[in-house]
N, C-alpha and C positions, 0 to 999 in steps of 0.2 A: 335893561340895565338893572343891576342889583342895587338895593338901598345902600347908601354909604353915609358915614358920619365924619365930619371934620370937627375935631375937638380943639378949642382955643387953648393955646399954650401961653404961659406967662411971658415968655420971651424966646426969641431966636437970636443967636444960635443956641443949641443944646450945649451943655458943658462937655458932654462926651456921650458915647454910646450907652453907657450905664444909665444916665439920666433919661435918655430917650426910651430905653427899655422899660424903666419903671413907669414912666408915663403911659407907654403903650400897654403894659400889663394892666394898669388901672382902667384903661379904656376898654379892655377885653374882659373885665371882671365877670360878665355874664356867663363866660365859659368855665369859670372856676367850678370844680367839682364834677365836671363832665369828662375828665381825663382826655382832653383834646390832644391830637398829634400836632406839635409845632414844628414846622419845617422851615429852616432858614436857608437863604441863598448865600452860599459861601463866596468870599470869605467874610466880608464886612458885616453881614447880618448875623453871623454866628454868636458873637457875644451878646447881642440883643436877644436872639432866640433862646439862649441858655437861661437868661434872667426871666423872660416871659414865661417859658415852660415851667420854671420853678414857682413862679407866682401863681400860675393857674393849676398847678399839680398835674401837669401834662407830660407826655412823652416827647422827647426831643431828638431830632435828626436833621439832616440837610436834604435839600432837593438840588440835584446836580444839573445845572444848565449853564451854558457859556454864551456870552455875547459874541456876535459876529461884527467886526469892525469894517469900516469903509476902506477901500483900497489905498486912498491917499491920506486917510485920517483914522487910524485904528481906534481912537477914542470915540468916534462917531458910530453909534450902533445902527446897523442896517437890519438887524434881526438877531436870532439866537438859535441854538441847537440844544436839545435835551439829551438825556443819557440813552434814550431809545434810538437816537440818530435823526429824529424828526426836526426839520428846519422850518422856522417861521420867519418870514421876511416882513420888514416894515415897508410902507409905501414909498419911502425915500430910497430904497435899494437901487432902483433903476437909474436914477439921475446921479448916483455917486460913481458910476462906471463899473459897478460890480456885475460882471456877466456870469453866465452859468458855470463856466470853468472856475472862475474865482470863488464863487459861492461853494462849489463842491470841494475845492481844495481847502478853503478856510474852514468849512464845516468839519471836514475829516481831521484837520489839525486840532480843532477844539474838542472833537469827540475823543481823540487820543488823550488829551489833557483830562477830560472827564473820567476816562478809564483809570488813569493814574491816580486821580484824586479819590476815586471810589476805593481803591486799594489802600491808599494812605489814610483816609479818614475812617473807614469802617473796619479796616484790618480783618477782613474776612467775615465780619458779622453780617447777618442778613438785614436787608432793608426792612423798616417797620411795615406793619399792615396798614393800608389806607382804606380799603373797601369798608363801607358802612360806618365810618367814623367822622367826627368833626375834625377837620384839618385846617390849621391856620398857617398860611404861607406868608413869610415876612422878609422884607429887605430893609436896609438902612436908609433908603430913599428911592424915589422914582424920578428919573430925568426923562428919558424917552419911554421907559416902561417896557422895553423889548424883552429884557430878561424875565421880568415878572410875568409877562404874557406867556412866554414859553414854559415857565414854571407852573403856572396855573393850568395850562393845557396838559402838561405831563401828569399832574396830580388828578385832574378831572377824568382822565382816561382810566384811572384806577378806581373809579366809582365811589368817592367819599359820600357820606350822608349829607354833609354840609361843608362847603368850601369857603373859607374866609381869607381875605387879603388884608394884611395889616402893615402899615409903614408909618414912620414918624413924620416924614415930610415928602411932598410930591408936587410936581407941576400939575396944575389943574387939568389941562388937556389929557395928560397921560393918565391921571387918576380916573378920569371919566371913561377912558378907553379900557383900562384894566377892570373897572367895576362891571363891565359887561360880561366878564368871564367868571366872576365870583358870585356866591350867594349873598355875601355881605362884605362890605369893605370899610375899614377903619383907617383914618389918617389924622395925625395930630395937627398938621399945618399945611397950607397950600399957598405959600408966598407968591406974589406976582409983582414984577416979572421974576421968573424962576432962574436961578443960577446953578452952578454945579452943586451936587449933593454935599460935598465936603465943606462948602462954605457955611452950611447951617450947623456945623459942629465946631466948637473951639478946639477940641482934641479929636482929630480924625485920623489917628495913627493907623498905619497899615496893620492888618491882621495876618499873621503867618499861618502856614499850613500846620505847623506844630501846635499853635494855639487852638486851631480848629479841632485837631485830633484830640487834644487834651480836654476841651470842652465837651466833646462827644463822649469820650471815655468816662467822663464823670457820671454818666447815667448808663451807658451801654457796655462798659467794660465787664460787667457781670450781668447775668440774667435779671431783669427787673422783677421785684417781688410781686406776686399776684395779690397781695393783701391790700393794694391801693384801690382795688376795684370792688364795688358792691357785689355781694354774692360770693366773695372769695374767702377761704379760710384754710388754715393749716389743719391737717388731720393726722391721726395715728391709727394704723391698722395692725391689730394683733393677730399673729399666726401662732402655730404651735411652737415654733423655734425662735421667733423674733418679733419685735415691734417695729413696723416700717413707717417712716415719715412720708407724708404726702401733701400736695397742694391741690385743693378742690376749688373749682370755679363753676358756679351755677348761675347762668344768666336768667333773666325773667322768662317764665313760661318755657323751660327748656324742651327741646324736641327729642332729646336723647342724651345719653351719657357716654363719653369716649374714655376708655382706660388706656393709658400709654404704657407700653412695655419697651423700655430703653435698651440700647445695645450694650455690648461688652465695654467695660471701662467708663460707662456713662452713668447718669443719675437723673433724678427729677429736675436737676438744674440744667439739663441739656438745652443750649440756646436754640438748636434746631427744632426740637420737640416743643419747646415753649412758644416758638414762633408759630408753628402749626396750630398749637392749642389756642393761641390768640385768634387766629383766623376762624377756627371752629366756634369759639365763643361768640364772635361777631355774627356768625351764621345761626345763632340760637342753640348751640350744643354745649352741654356741660362737659367739663374735662376733669380728669383725675390723673395727675402726674405723681408718681410715688417711687421710692427707692425699692427695687426688687431685692437688694442685698443690704446687709448691715455694713458699716464701715470696715469691720474686721473681715467679713467674708469677701468684700470687694478687694481688700488689700492682699488677701491670699491668692487671688487670681483665678484659681481653677474653677471656682463657682460661677464665674462669668459665662462659661460655656456649658454649665450643667443645666440642660434644657428642662429636665424633669423638675429640678428645684425652682427654676424661673417660672415654669408653668404652675407649680404648686403655689407660689407666692401670688401670681396673677389670679389664680382661682380663688385664693383667700380674699383678695381685694374685691372680686366679683361677689363673693358671699357677704362681704362687709356691707355692700350697698343694700342688701336686703333689710338691714336694720336701721338704715338712715332715712329719716323723714324727707320726703321730696325726691328720693332717689329710687326707692324700691320698685316703683311702677314704671320707671323709664326703660326704654329699649337700650341695650348695651352694644357699643361698637368697640373694637380693639384696634389700636394703632401700634404697630411694632416696627422697630428699627434694628437692623443687623441681627444679632442673636435673639433679640426680643421678638422678632417676627416669628421665629420658630416656636417660641413659647405661646404667642398669640394664636397661632394655628393649632397648637396642641389643645389649648383651652377651648377653642371653637369646635374642635372635633369631639371633645368631651361634653360640651354644653350647647348643642345646636338649638335647644329650646330657649336659651337665654341670650346668646350672641347673635345679633342681627346682621352684622357686617364686619369685615376685617380689612384693614389697609396695611400694607407692608412698604416701608421706605428703605430702599437699598438693603433689603432683607436677605437672610440666609435660610430660606425655607427648607433646604435640604437637611439642616440640622434637626428638624422635627422628625425625620424618618419617613420612609415610604408609606407605612401604615397610616400615619396621620394625614399625609397628603392625599391618600386615596379615600379617607373617611371624613375629611373636613368639608362637610356639605353646607358651608356658609359662604355667601357671596364675598369674594376676596379680590381686592385690587392690588396687584404687584407693581410698584413704581420703581423704576431703575434708571440710572443715568446712562445715556448713550455711550459715554466714554468709559464706563465701568464695565469693561468687557467680560471679565471672569464672572462677576456677579450677574451680569445679564444672561450668560449661558446657564447659570444655576437656576435663575428664575424662569427661563424658557422651559427647562426640564420640569420644574415644579408645575408650571402651567399645564403642561401636557398630562402630568399625572392627575391633576385636579379636574381636568376636563372643563365642562361648561361653568363650573363654580368659580373659575378664576379668569380675570382679565389682566393683561399686561400693558402698562403704559410706559413708554420710553421717553425720557426728557432729553431732547437732542443736546449733545455736547456736554452734558453734566457728568461730573465725576462722582465718586462714592458719597461724599459729604454734601453734594449739591451746593457748593460754594460759589458757583458761577452766577453772575448777575441774572436775577429773575428765575433761577432754577428752583430755589426753595419756595418761592411764591407759587410756581406752577405745581409743585408737590402739594402745597396746602390747598390750592384750588381744586385739584383732582380729588383730594381726600374729602373736602367739604361736600363736593357734589356727590361723591359716592355714598357717604353716610346719609345725606339728605334724601337721596333717591331711595335707598333701601329702608330707611326708617318710614318713609312715606308708603312704600310697598307693604311693609309689615303691618302698618296701621290699616291699609286698605283690605288686605287679605285676612286680617284678624289673627296673624301669627302670634304665638305665645311670646310674651316679653316679661313675664314675671316668674319668680322662683317658686 
């Protein structure tokens, strides 16, 4: 069982969820400055999670699990299902009359609701990175604890560095059970005998889906700035024709540096590339996201597919790293998306002494031309969505031209932007593993990694 602390409160009930949130944030003060990921169980815990995340300077999102109710009493929890479809049952499930058919049917119904909520709450935004982070999962109270058990199980499967459970009020028996699944558990009060959670709040108003979406969009409606993290800074890269803005993130003792080449119509603010960058940062890789084009060039449109120009800008960024303390001796990887993939391959073909590995996400390697594909002797991973049929054909052809230098990974069911649940996470994992593997190989073989 994990250690847990119960903090005495001045009185129960809480005035409202805001008061409970402020008290819970105070009890979690040890995580301030660590940029924890705060995950609330919707809907009631979302207002609490929003406040706690702000107090701790953390990232905020939801963990999607749904309670399974008993056949004759839907309010009585017999278990829960998470967004992966995993069903966890309480010991009381059997004596409530819930047979296998009922559980399958109810779980499927709840899973459909989870899918709807995912679309409504995140509006196509990728789920946050969990692996390697401190994650705080919270609810507005624990009665049976079934939903929290499912939530902690779903998060634990994504390999957080530290998993914390936090609730304002809980039944003692349920808290003890939940504490077995977390690394640390915080609860403000455990009244006995325990009644319904709502009785411990004077104002326990229902939270709507609209409120949840609004509270989430307060932080995730735009890409989060990298400046909140230690080792992050804004940079400017001077080329012959332009000065390009970028975001550099260098974790402690970086194992390499990944330069991002975004696709047509995108920029350093691409939420998909920033998501991947965050995963790479947590795997010990520095990242540089920068604008390949100036605002004027991007507005004109034609430059977006000028692969020679994009490659020139990417090469300038590569050269820029030579003069940056802490970067000049790092191995370089390139991550390209769409037309940016062609630019990445062009630079890799020109600088095989400097570029250790390349990853292409939904890329258009054909735009680089046959000569580049035949001479890009740098380990390259081509990642394509299984439902992105035309791009998949293009990448199969590119793989054939590149021979043993290229590997192709197909993400089943994913479309071009990898917006399906779990698809972008799979992209990020493949990319992180590819770079880690080839930086390690470069270090072992003594491959040149300096200019």
